[in-house]
C-alpha positions in Angstrom: 249.0 -39.9 204.9 247.3 -43.1 205.9 243.5 -43.7 207.6 245.2 -44.7 210.9 244.5 -43.0 213.6 246.5 -42.8 216.8 244.8 -43.5 220.2 244.7 -40.5 222.8 248.3 -40.2 224.4 249.9 -42.7 222.1 252.0 -42.5 219.0 254.8 -44.5 217.0 258.2 -43.7 215.6 260.0 -45.1 212.6 263.8 -45.0 210.8 263.9 -41.7 209.1 265.3 -43.7 205.7 265.6 -40.4 203.7 268.2 -39.1 206.2 271.1 -37.1 204.5 272.2 -34.9 207.0 273.2 -35.3 210.5 271.0 -32.6 211.6 268.0 -34.0 210.5 266.2 -36.7 212.5 266.8 -40.2 212.7 263.3 -41.1 213.4 259.8 -39.3 212.7 256.3 -40.3 213.9 253.5 -38.7 215.1 251.1 -38.9 218.8 248.1 -37.6 219.7 247.9 -35.3 222.8 244.9 -34.0 224.0 243.0 -34.8 220.9 245.4 -32.9 218.5 247.8 -34.6 216.2 251.8 -33.8 217.0 254.3 -34.6 214.8 257.8 -36.3 216.4 261.4 -35.9 215.6 264.0 -38.3 217.1 267.6 -38.1 217.3 270.2 -40.6 218.6 272.5 -38.7 221.1 275.7 -39.7 223.6 275.9 -37.5 226.8 279.1 -35.9 226.9 279.9 -36.7 230.5 278.4 -40.5 231.2 278.6 -41.4 227.3 274.9 -43.1 228.0 273.0 -43.1 224.8 269.7 -41.6 224.8 266.8 -39.9 222.5 266.3 -36.3 222.1 262.4 -35.7 221.1 261.0 -32.8 219.1 257.4 -32.2 218.7 255.5 -30.0 216.3 251.5 -29.7 215.9 250.0 -29.9 212.6 249.3 -26.3 212.3 253.0 -25.6 213.2 254.1 -27.6 210.4 251.7 -26.1 207.5 253.0 -22.6 209.1 256.4 -23.7 208.7 255.9 -25.3 205.2 253.9 -21.7 204.2 250.4 -24.0 204.0 247.5 -24.0 204.5 246.3 -27.5 206.3 244.9 -29.6 203.6 241.5 -30.0 205.3 238.3 -29.6 203.5 235.5 -27.0 204.1 232.6 -28.2 206.0 229.9 -26.5 203.9 229.8 -23.9 201.1 229.2 -21.4 203.7 233.2 -22.0 205.0 234.1 -21.6 201.3 236.3 -18.2 200.8 234.3 -16.9 197.8 
């Protein structure tokens, strides 16, 4: 991860250069809302009735991402007392 930190209520999206399947997002990025970082996934879709193009979004907190991956957030303990051993 980079050292860049979003300002409150701001975010960014980048084209997903590694997209291999249709259900993978077309764009990926992150944003900061109420002090929490969220990952953003976006798909370019077309409305069935009007045929207009639109973006569909999905947001996941960093905590949800870590749970999904079955891993713990890679945040180091603040003191020796925080160590589990």
